[in-house]
N, C-alpha and C positions, 0 to 999 in steps of 0.2 A: 504494500500500500504506500502510495506517495504522500508526502507531507502536504497538507492543504495550504501551508503558509509559503514554503520555499520550493515545493515540488520535488524535493530530494527523495531518493529511495533508501537513504540511511535511517530507517525507522525500525523500531522494535516494539513488540507487544509488552506492556507492563501490567495488564489486567484484562478482564473480559471487555472486549470492544474498546480498550484504552491503549494508546500508542504513544511513543516518545520519538522525537526527531533529534538525532545526534548533531545535525548541522545547525539548526536554528534554536535548539534547546527549548522546544515547547512540547507540552503534552496535549493530546487531543483525544476526544472520545467520539466515536461514531455510534449513533443510534438511529436506525432505519436510514432515512435520507438526510438526516441532520448531523452536523459536525460541530462540537463545542471545543474551543481552543483555550488552553490555559498556559500561563507562564509559571515556572517553578521558582518560588521565592528562595532566598538564602536559607531559610529555616525549613525548607522542604514543603511548605504549604503551597496550594495552588491558588493563583489569582487569575481572574478573567483576562484573557489576552487583550492588551491595550487599555485596560481599565484598572481601577483601584479596588474592586470588590474581591475580597478574599473568600475562597471556597473552603 
């Protein structure tokens, strides 16, 4: 699966329908036809990509 942000193939599965891109360092979750993208904070928590909302 290609990264929805940078298009890289350097991705890996980290959970059920959850993936991590090694090139742009984002985590994303695919659910049906919808993709949610998250940035990984320094403490390991997930934040909405481009936003300040912590998940």
